[in-house]
C-alpha positions as CSV (number, residue, x, y, z in Angstrom):
1,M,-72.7,139.5,19.9
2,S,-70.4,139.6,16.8
3,L,-66.6,139.1,17.1
4,L,-66.2,142.7,15.9
5,S,-68.6,144.1,18.5
6,R,-66.8,142.1,21.3
7,F,-63.4,143.4,20.1
8,L,-64.7,147.0,20.0
9,L,-66.1,146.7,23.6
10,T,-63.0,145.1,25.1
11,S,-60.5,147.3,23.4
12,G,-62.1,150.7,24.2
13,L,-62.6,151.4,20.5
14,C,-65.9,152.4,19.0
15,L,-67.4,153.1,15.6
16,S,-67.6,156.7,14.7
17,A,-71.2,157.8,14.7
18,L,-70.6,160.2,11.9
19,G,-68.5,157.8,9.8
20,C,-65.4,160.0,10.0
21,H,-63.3,157.0,10.6
22,I,-63.9,153.3,10.9
23,F,-62.6,153.2,14.4
24,G,-62.4,155.9,17.0
25,D,-61.1,156.1,20.7
26,C,-64.1,156.3,23.1
27,S,-62.3,156.5,26.3
28,G,-62.0,160.3,26.3
29,P,-59.8,162.4,28.6
30,S,-59.3,161.6,32.3
31,M,-61.3,163.6,34.8
32,P,-59.2,166.5,36.1
33,I,-58.1,166.4,39.7
34,I,-57.9,169.4,42.1
35,S,-55.3,168.8,44.6
36,V,-55.5,172.2,46.4
37,Q,-58.8,174.1,46.5
38,P,-59.0,177.9,46.4
39,Q,-59.6,179.2,49.9
40,G,-62.0,181.9,51.1
41,Q,-60.5,185.2,52.4
42,T,-61.5,188.3,54.3
43,V,-59.6,191.4,53.2
44,V,-59.9,195.2,53.7
45,E,-61.1,197.3,50.9
46,G,-58.1,198.4,48.8
47,D,-56.0,195.4,49.7
48,T,-54.8,192.7,47.2
49,V,-56.3,189.2,47.2
50,T,-54.9,186.1,45.5
51,F,-56.8,182.9,45.0
52,S,-54.8,179.9,43.9
53,I,-55.6,176.3,42.8
54,Q,-53.5,173.3,42.1
55,T,-54.8,170.8,39.5
56,D,-53.6,168.5,36.7
57,G,-56.3,170.1,34.5
58,Q,-55.4,171.6,31.0
59,L,-58.0,174.4,30.9
60,L,-59.1,176.6,33.7
61,Q,-61.8,179.3,34.0
62,W,-62.4,181.4,37.1
63,K,-65.9,182.5,37.9
64,K,-67.4,184.9,40.3
65,D,-71.0,184.0,41.5
66,G,-71.3,181.6,38.6
67,V,-70.3,184.1,35.8
68,A,-67.0,183.6,33.9
69,L,-64.4,186.2,34.5
70,R,-62.9,187.2,31.1
71,F,-59.3,186.3,30.5
72,E,-58.9,184.7,34.0
73,T,-57.6,181.3,32.9
74,T,-54.5,180.6,35.0
75,S,-53.9,178.9,38.3
76,Q,-53.9,182.2,40.2
77,L,-56.6,185.0,40.4
78,V,-55.3,188.2,41.6
79,I,-57.6,191.2,42.5
80,S,-56.1,194.5,43.3
81,P,-57.3,196.8,44.6
82,V,-60.3,195.0,46.1
83,T,-63.6,196.8,46.1
84,P,-66.8,195.9,48.0
85,A,-68.4,195.0,44.6
86,Q,-65.9,192.1,44.3
87,A,-67.0,190.3,47.4
88,G,-68.7,187.1,46.4
89,S,-68.2,183.4,45.6
90,Y,-65.2,182.4,43.4
91,T,-64.9,179.0,41.7
92,V,-62.7,177.5,39.0
93,D,-64.0,175.2,36.2
94,V,-61.1,172.8,35.5
95,S,-61.2,170.7,32.2
96,N,-59.2,168.1,30.3
97,A,-59.8,167.9,26.6
98,Q,-59.0,165.3,24.0
99,S,-59.6,165.7,20.3
100,G,-61.0,162.5,18.8
101,D,-61.9,161.4,15.4
102,C,-64.8,163.8,14.8
103,A,-65.2,165.9,18.0
104,T,-63.4,167.1,21.0
105,K,-64.3,165.3,24.3
106,I,-64.2,167.4,27.5
107,K,-64.4,166.4,31.1
108,T,-64.9,169.2,33.6
109,V,-64.9,169.6,37.5
110,T,-65.6,172.7,39.5
111,S,-63.7,173.8,42.5
112,E,-65.4,174.3,45.9
113,P,-66.4,178.0,46.3
114,A,-64.0,180.4,47.9
115,I,-65.9,183.2,49.6
116,L,-64.4,186.7,49.3
117,T,-65.4,189.0,52.1
118,V,-64.5,192.7,51.8
119,T,-64.5,194.9,54.9
120,P,-64.7,198.7,54.7
121,K,-61.5,200.6,54.8
122,P,-61.1,202.1,58.4
123,I,-61.6,205.8,58.6
124,P,-58.4,207.3,59.9
125,A,-58.7,209.1,63.3
126,G,-58.0,212.8,63.0
127,P,-56.6,215.1,65.6
128,A,-58.4,215.4,68.9
129,A,-61.2,217.9,68.7
130,P,-61.0,220.8,71.2
131,S,-63.2,220.4,74.2
132,R,-66.5,222.3,74.0
133,E,-67.0,222.5,77.7
134,P,-67.1,225.9,79.3
135,P,-63.9,226.8,81.0
136,S,-63.8,226.2,84.8
137,P,-64.2,229.2,87.0
138,V,-61.0,230.4,88.4
139,A,-60.9,230.8,92.1
140,P,-60.0,234.3,93.4
């Protein structure tokens, strides 16, 4: 092994594959850490639900049943009012990115799923219905 190769391996540097620079950093970003996972919840239709995550990640993307939710890229996901169609499995992709010599390197982890269960809104009880039994005979 040449002296240059040994230096590159031990220093964490590498030669750029595209020749953008003579030396490039190959270590990349650190893997993001999720310190608090989102929690599953059961709510009544029409209520508000909030999912939260705590992480050191730079980029977040909430998903429902594996499909990215447009513009949902913060540490909280608020759904209000909740409908039965919103029941499902919610996860967050958390990434750290680092721009290098010729490309951006990204490391991503996915949260554990948080299951949202939506129960139907209770039907309010109305006034008591009048009795339909025939009236009692009156004694003479």
